[in-house]
C-alpha positions, -999 to 999 in steps of 0.1 A, spaced: 0 0 0 13 34 -9 2 67 6 1 82 -29 -24 54 -42 -45 57 -11 -46 94 -13 -57 92 -50 -84 68 -39 -96 94 -13 -93 123 -37 -65 139 -19 -26 141 -22 -9 112 -5 10 136 18 -22 149 32 -27 117 51 3 128 72 -20 156 86 -41 128 102 -14 103 109 21 110 120 37 79 101 28 52 76 30 27 103 4 47 124 -19 48 93 -16 10 89 -23 4 126 -55 24 122 -65 5 92 -60 -27 112 -78 -14 141 -109 -6 119 -108 -40 101 -108 -57 137 -136 -37 148 -157 -47 119 -149 -84 125 -158 -81 162 -192 -65 164 -196 -75 201 -164 -82 219 -182 -96 250 -202 -119 226 -171 -130 207 -151 -138 237 -175 -159 259 -167 -195 265 -135 -215 259 -107 -194 244 -103 -218 215 -140 -213 206 -136 -176 210 -106 -176 187 -125 -196 162 -155 -171 162 -130 -143 158 -112 -159 129 -145 -166 111 -157 -131 116 -124 -117 103 -125 -139 73 -160 -128 65 -150 -92 66 -120 -99 44 -141 -117 18 -165 -88 16 -137 -64 8 -112 -82 -16 -81 -66 -27 -81 -48 -59 
């Protein structure tokens, strides 16, 4: 992922993103956070029961989100 390409997709210059994120790593962290929040609609619901089942529910939810938004 390049900031130039992301900026173009958002209709701004790539360097504009650094107004909102101090580094590219911070931008990527924010993207991962958002992705994980989409795959975990209810943390208390996802994390109930044995940890192996909770991890399975998390992985299934994450896979579902990723399949809805394939790479271009």
